[in-house]
One Martini backbone bead per residue (centre of mass of N, CA, C, O) as a GRO file, in nm:
protein
  292
    1MET     BB    1   1.068  -2.472   8.801
    2THR     BB    2   1.173  -2.347   8.501
    3THR     BB    3   1.039  -2.275   8.204
    4PRO     BB    4   1.136  -2.307   7.895
    5PRO     BB    5   1.151  -2.144   7.634
    6VAL     BB    6   1.013  -2.111   7.330
    7THR     BB    7   1.131  -2.221   7.027
    8ALA     BB    8   1.170  -2.272   6.695
    9ASN     BB    9   1.237  -2.570   6.733
   10THR     BB   10   0.995  -2.643   6.901
   11ASP     BB   11   0.776  -2.555   6.696
   12HIS     BB   12   0.867  -2.749   6.480
   13GLU     BB   13   0.828  -3.009   6.643
   14LEU     BB   14   0.531  -2.973   6.698
   15LEU     BB   15   0.437  -2.968   6.404
   16ALA     BB   16   0.558  -3.235   6.316
   17SER     BB   17   0.392  -3.403   6.522
   18ALA     BB   18   0.111  -3.317   6.420
   19SER     BB   19   0.145  -3.422   6.138
   20ARG     BB   20   0.197  -3.717   6.194
   21ARG     BB   21  -0.079  -3.763   6.339
   22ALA     BB   22  -0.265  -3.679   6.112
   23ARG     BB   23  -0.154  -3.888   5.904
   24GLU     BB   24  -0.224  -4.136   6.065
   25LEU     BB   25  -0.526  -4.090   6.095
   26THR     BB   26  -0.600  -4.048   5.779
   27GLU     BB   27  -0.480  -4.267   5.588
   28PRO     BB   28  -0.701  -4.491   5.601
   29LEU     BB   29  -0.918  -4.318   5.451
   30LEU     BB   30  -0.746  -4.287   5.192
   31ARG     BB   31  -0.705  -4.573   5.121
   32ASP     BB   32  -0.998  -4.661   5.104
   33ALA     BB   33  -1.070  -4.460   4.872
   34VAL     BB   34  -0.865  -4.569   4.668
   35ALA     BB   35  -0.964  -4.859   4.666
   36ARG     BB   36  -1.254  -4.796   4.551
   37LEU     BB   37  -1.132  -4.739   4.243
   38GLY     BB   38  -0.968  -4.979   4.210
   39PRO     BB   39  -0.688  -5.131   4.074
   40SER     BB   40  -0.606  -4.923   3.856
   41LEU     BB   41  -0.666  -4.640   3.982
   42GLY     BB   42  -0.552  -4.716   4.264
   43ALA     BB   43  -0.254  -4.754   4.174
   44ILE     BB   44  -0.225  -4.453   4.091
   45GLY     BB   45  -0.293  -4.330   4.357
   46SER     BB   46  -0.062  -4.460   4.521
   47TYR     BB   47   0.157  -4.325   4.358
   48HIS     BB   48   0.094  -4.035   4.415
   49PHE     BB   49   0.117  -4.080   4.744
   50ARG     BB   50   0.361  -4.252   4.804
   51TRP     BB   51   0.316  -4.561   4.956
   52HIS     BB   52   0.595  -4.686   4.865
   53SER     BB   53   0.735  -4.517   5.061
   54ARG     BB   54   0.943  -4.500   5.357
   55ASP     BB   55   0.888  -4.197   5.350
   56PRO     BB   56   0.661  -3.997   5.502
   57ALA     BB   57   0.728  -3.707   5.356
   58ALA     BB   58   0.656  -3.807   5.061
   59THR     BB   59   0.329  -3.778   5.113
   60GLY     BB   60   0.335  -3.508   5.263
   61LYS     BB   61   0.254  -3.254   5.498
   62ALA     BB   62  -0.038  -3.239   5.613
   63ILE     BB   63  -0.174  -2.954   5.666
   64ARG     BB   64  -0.482  -2.986   5.646
   65PRO     BB   65  -0.537  -3.216   5.858
   66THR     BB   66  -0.398  -3.065   6.086
   67MET     BB   67  -0.598  -2.829   6.106
   68ALA     BB   68  -0.848  -3.004   6.167
   69VAL     BB   69  -0.742  -3.138   6.425
   70LEU     BB   70  -0.665  -2.888   6.594
   71ALA     BB   71  -0.934  -2.748   6.585
   72ALA     BB   72  -1.092  -2.963   6.740
   73GLU     BB   73  -0.916  -2.940   6.995
   74ALA     BB   74  -0.959  -2.632   7.047
   75VAL     BB   75  -1.288  -2.693   7.103
   76GLY     BB   76  -1.292  -2.974   7.271
   77GLY     BB   77  -1.224  -3.211   7.082
   78GLU     BB   78  -1.185  -3.489   6.895
   79PRO     BB   79  -0.976  -3.593   6.640
   80SER     BB   80  -1.193  -3.785   6.511
   81ALA     BB   81  -1.409  -3.561   6.427
   82ALA     BB   82  -1.221  -3.455   6.173
   83LEU     BB   83  -1.146  -3.685   5.967
   84PRO     BB   84  -1.340  -3.631   5.733
   85ALA     BB   85  -1.221  -3.352   5.667
   86ALA     BB   86  -0.926  -3.438   5.637
   87ALA     BB   87  -0.964  -3.637   5.408
   88ALA     BB   88  -1.119  -3.461   5.208
   89VAL     BB   89  -0.915  -3.225   5.172
   90GLU     BB   90  -0.683  -3.421   5.072
   91LEU     BB   91  -0.825  -3.514   4.820
   92VAL     BB   92  -0.869  -3.233   4.694
   93HIS     BB   93  -0.572  -3.139   4.693
   94ASN     BB   94  -0.475  -3.383   4.506
   95PHE     BB   95  -0.658  -3.305   4.276
   96SER     BB   96  -0.525  -3.023   4.224
   97LEU     BB   97  -0.240  -3.127   4.172
   98ILE     BB   98  -0.285  -3.310   3.926
   99HIS     BB   99  -0.405  -3.093   3.753
  100ASP     BB  100  -0.190  -2.874   3.768
  101ASP     BB  101   0.033  -3.025   3.626
  102LEU     BB  102  -0.112  -3.040   3.366
  103ILE     BB  103  -0.156  -2.752   3.306
  104ASP     BB  104   0.163  -2.667   3.359
  105GLY     BB  105   0.358  -2.915   3.294
  106ASP     BB  106   0.460  -3.072   3.539
  107VAL     BB  107   0.686  -3.344   3.595
  108LEU     BB  108   0.695  -3.298   3.910
  109ARG     BB  109   0.605  -3.490   4.225
  110ARG     BB  110   0.750  -3.561   4.502
  111GLY     BB  111   1.025  -3.659   4.325
  112GLN     BB  112   0.831  -3.752   4.087
  113PRO     BB  113   0.655  -3.832   3.840
  114ALA     BB  114   0.391  -3.738   3.739
  115VAL     BB  115   0.102  -3.873   3.655
  116TRP     BB  116   0.082  -3.783   3.355
  117LYS     BB  117   0.388  -3.872   3.290
  118GLU     BB  118   0.341  -4.188   3.387
  119HIS     BB  119   0.006  -4.244   3.290
  120GLY     BB  120  -0.127  -3.998   3.167
  121VAL     BB  121  -0.377  -3.783   3.103
  122PRO     BB  122  -0.639  -3.948   3.155
  123ALA     BB  123  -0.560  -4.059   3.431
  124ALA     BB  124  -0.534  -3.780   3.570
  125ILE     BB  125  -0.819  -3.686   3.541
  126LEU     BB  126  -0.972  -3.920   3.663
  127LEU     BB  127  -0.836  -3.914   3.943
  128GLY     BB  128  -0.920  -3.633   4.017
  129ASP     BB  129  -1.218  -3.688   4.003
  130ALA     BB  130  -1.238  -3.926   4.205
  131LEU     BB  131  -1.127  -3.769   4.463
  132GLN     BB  132  -1.357  -3.572   4.486
  133SER     BB  133  -1.592  -3.767   4.522
  134GLU     BB  134  -1.473  -3.902   4.782
  135ALA     BB  135  -1.489  -3.653   4.964
  136PHE     BB  136  -1.807  -3.631   4.967
  137ALA     BB  137  -1.856  -3.922   5.075
  138ILE     BB  138  -1.727  -3.901   5.343
  139LEU     BB  139  -1.889  -3.658   5.461
  140LEU     BB  140  -2.185  -3.795   5.404
  141GLY     BB  141  -2.101  -4.080   5.562
  142GLN     BB  142  -1.916  -3.964   5.839
  143GLY     BB  143  -2.016  -3.665   5.936
  144GLY     BB  144  -2.301  -3.662   5.960
  145ALA     BB  145  -2.602  -3.560   5.872
  146HIS     BB  146  -2.575  -3.250   5.931
  147ALA     BB  147  -2.259  -3.176   5.941
  148GLY     BB  148  -2.181  -3.310   5.678
  149ALA     BB  149  -2.345  -3.136   5.490
  150ALA     BB  150  -2.240  -2.859   5.574
  151VAL     BB  151  -1.945  -2.921   5.506
  152ALA     BB  152  -1.986  -3.000   5.210
  153ALA     BB  153  -2.079  -2.709   5.131
  154ARG     BB  154  -1.817  -2.574   5.213
  155LEU     BB  155  -1.637  -2.734   5.014
  156ALA     BB  156  -1.771  -2.633   4.758
  157ALA     BB  157  -1.714  -2.333   4.803
  158SER     BB  158  -1.401  -2.362   4.813
  159MET     BB  159  -1.359  -2.487   4.539
  160ARG     BB  160  -1.467  -2.248   4.380
  161GLU     BB  161  -1.245  -2.056   4.477
  162VAL     BB  162  -1.010  -2.222   4.358
  163VAL     BB  163  -1.091  -2.195   4.064
  164VAL     BB  164  -1.103  -1.895   4.043
  165GLY     BB  165  -0.797  -1.850   4.122
  166GLN     BB  166  -0.679  -2.025   3.887
  167VAL     BB  167  -0.786  -1.851   3.666
  168GLU     BB  168  -0.646  -1.585   3.749
  169ASP     BB  169  -0.372  -1.686   3.732
  170ILE     BB  170  -0.381  -1.737   3.419
  171ARG     BB  171  -0.480  -1.445   3.340
  172PHE     BB  172  -0.221  -1.304   3.423
  173THR     BB  173  -0.040  -1.395   3.177
  174GLU     BB  174  -0.195  -1.193   2.978
  175ARG     BB  175  -0.041  -0.975   3.122
  176PRO     BB  176   0.152  -0.734   3.176
  177TRP     BB  177   0.442  -0.656   3.367
  178THR     BB  178   0.385  -0.356   3.283
  179GLY     BB  179   0.192  -0.104   3.389
  180GLU     BB  180  -0.150  -0.052   3.419
  181LEU     BB  181  -0.211  -0.378   3.355
  182ALA     BB  182  -0.063  -0.475   3.582
  183VAL     BB  183  -0.005  -0.668   3.845
  184ASP     BB  184  -0.085  -0.644   4.178
  185VAL     BB  185  -0.066  -0.726   4.492
  186ALA     BB  186  -0.365  -0.726   4.565
  187GLU     BB  187  -0.448  -0.928   4.339
  188TYR     BB  188  -0.272  -1.149   4.441
  189GLN     BB  189  -0.387  -1.191   4.715
  190ALA     BB  190  -0.676  -1.266   4.620
  191MET     BB  191  -0.598  -1.517   4.461
  192ALA     BB  192  -0.437  -1.671   4.685
  193GLU     BB  193  -0.661  -1.705   4.886
  194ALA     BB  194  -0.834  -1.874   4.696
  195LYS     BB  195  -0.635  -2.094   4.589
  196THR     BB  196  -0.505  -2.156   4.897
  197GLY     BB  197  -0.698  -2.048   5.146
  198ALA     BB  198  -0.973  -2.196   5.121
  199LEU     BB  199  -0.885  -2.487   5.222
  200LEU     BB  200  -0.763  -2.402   5.493
  201GLY     BB  201  -1.019  -2.276   5.596
  202PHE     BB  202  -1.176  -2.531   5.582
  203SER     BB  203  -1.012  -2.719   5.766
  204ALA     BB  204  -1.057  -2.553   6.025
  205SER     BB  205  -1.372  -2.517   6.028
  206ALA     BB  206  -1.448  -2.816   5.995
  207GLY     BB  207  -1.316  -2.920   6.250
  208ALA     BB  208  -1.475  -2.748   6.440
  209LEU     BB  209  -1.764  -2.840   6.363
  210LEU     BB  210  -1.732  -3.152   6.409
  211ALA     BB  211  -1.669  -3.062   6.729
  212GLY     BB  212  -1.905  -2.831   6.795
  213ALA     BB  213  -1.889  -2.560   6.669
  214ASP     BB  214  -1.982  -2.262   6.604
  215ALA     BB  215  -2.006  -2.033   6.343
  216ALA     BB  216  -1.825  -1.813   6.461
  217THR     BB  217  -1.588  -1.990   6.521
  218ALA     BB  218  -1.546  -2.095   6.240
  219GLU     BB  219  -1.479  -1.826   6.101
  220CYS     BB  220  -1.213  -1.783   6.254
  221PHE     BB  221  -1.072  -2.031   6.131
  222ASP     BB  222  -1.103  -1.942   5.840
  223ARG     BB  223  -0.929  -1.693   5.852
  224LEU     BB  224  -0.675  -1.835   5.946
  225GLY     BB  225  -0.641  -2.022   5.700
  226ARG     BB  226  -0.620  -1.792   5.486
  227SER     BB  227  -0.363  -1.655   5.598
  228LEU     BB  228  -0.189  -1.917   5.567
  229GLY     BB  229  -0.224  -1.955   5.270
  230LEU     BB  230  -0.086  -1.690   5.180
  231ALA     BB  231   0.188  -1.760   5.306
  232PHE     BB  232   0.232  -2.023   5.143
  233GLN     BB  233   0.226  -1.894   4.861
  234CYS     BB  234   0.455  -1.701   4.900
  235THR     BB  235   0.667  -1.920   4.954
  236ASP     BB  236   0.630  -2.081   4.697
  237ASP     BB  237   0.722  -1.850   4.507
  238VAL     BB  238   1.016  -1.846   4.619
  239LEU     BB  239   1.080  -2.145   4.561
  240GLY     BB  240   1.023  -2.131   4.246
  241ILE     BB  241   1.313  -1.989   4.227
  242TRP     BB  242   1.515  -2.079   4.488
  243GLY     BB  243   1.465  -2.363   4.517
  244ASP     BB  244   1.528  -2.709   4.596
  245PRO     BB  245   1.435  -2.978   4.426
  246ALA     BB  246   1.532  -3.190   4.649
  247ALA     BB  247   1.332  -3.056   4.867
  248THR     BB  248   1.051  -2.993   4.700
  249GLY     BB  249   0.996  -3.178   4.423
  250LYS     BB  250   1.038  -2.926   4.228
  251PRO     BB  251   1.077  -2.720   3.978
  252VAL     BB  252   1.237  -2.449   3.870
  253LEU     BB  253   1.105  -2.175   3.686
  254GLY     BB  254   0.820  -2.263   3.585
  255ASP     BB  255   0.644  -2.003   3.626
  256LEU     BB  256   0.809  -1.828   3.433
  257ARG     BB  257   0.790  -1.978   3.170
  258GLU     BB  258   0.454  -1.924   3.192
  259GLY     BB  259   0.415  -1.615   3.303
  260LYS     BB  260   0.386  -1.590   3.587
  261LYS     BB  261   0.261  -1.384   3.872
  262THR     BB  262   0.466  -1.367   4.111
  263LEU     BB  263   0.554  -1.191   4.389
  264PRO     BB  264   0.850  -1.117   4.357
  265ILE     BB  265   0.795  -0.986   4.065
  266ILE     BB  266   0.577  -0.784   4.135
  267ALA     BB  267   0.742  -0.635   4.364
  268ALA     BB  268   0.978  -0.554   4.179
  269LEU     BB  269   0.827  -0.400   3.962
  270ALA     BB  270   0.681  -0.198   4.143
  271ARG     BB  271   0.981  -0.087   4.240
  272LYS     BB  272   1.168  -0.076   3.990
  273ALA     BB  273   1.367  -0.292   3.948
  274PRO     BB  274   1.630  -0.306   3.739
  275ARG     BB  275   1.691  -0.618   3.720
  276ALA     BB  276   1.414  -0.713   3.664
  277SER     BB  277   1.344  -0.537   3.413
  278ALA     BB  278   1.569  -0.653   3.242
  279TRP     BB  279   1.519  -0.954   3.250
  280PHE     BB  280   1.226  -0.927   3.109
  281ARG     BB  281   1.332  -0.792   2.845
  282TRP     BB  282   1.509  -1.050   2.776
  283SER     BB  283   1.315  -1.313   2.826
  284ALA     BB  284   1.006  -1.326   2.781
  285PRO     BB  285   0.790  -1.509   2.892
  286ARG     BB  286   0.624  -1.814   2.775
  287ARG     BB  287   0.379  -1.992   2.675
  288GLY     BB  288   0.399  -2.341   2.713
  289PRO     BB  289   0.567  -2.603   2.681
  290LYS     BB  290   0.768  -2.792   2.875
  291PRO     BB  291   1.036  -2.938   2.949
  292THR     BB  292   1.132  -3.303   2.966
   0.00000   0.00000   0.00000
């Protein structure tokens, strides 16, 4: 019997299945972590994760937990070995989303009002801080004495990169759109790899390490995650201009209103695309509060 070729649809189905499995394995740890925050902050955390929704997709794509679980299996380990890293990275990722929405003034997240919009700025700041703390508590408490500490140190380093990347992203808004001081594609790539790729690199490498992989193997997984992170950020930039809010759960053109230097615009201006240059001369995006 001839095995049918793997198609794009089959690949999509396999990824969707892996994501569902990782979400199901990780969610109990996430719920426990949020419950430890107490009834008030925990309720806001449940709201952010959209656990009240009957649609599993509404809780997020679970890309980072999926990377951790698949990496553990790829090196011959059990998926359960990766769960401390899967839960920790999902908590940190959501911490960054909550604070990003506040920094950027984005009013929607996953098709509902962002935490800061629904529950106020202080609650959003405190929830993000609490999720970050819970991430390290899980790694140090459930990751094993030696491996958990090593993976926690790796997470701290990855978070530092994320913050540096976010700062660069903001600083790019202060630079001109064209001319010698304009942001180029190489600078964008370095920023995006730190801002988005570092956590995906952590996900893959931490899953492998907790499953018993050596350091060299873990570094290979780290590079894989970083490359995927860069691809995801490029895709997100495209969706930020041309995406459907009903599908993405986020408003369009928000980055442009903030004057952010996203890849499609950087690339178009670098090629001196006439329509792009004319549009920016006319619109001149400015930083400031977004319409609510």
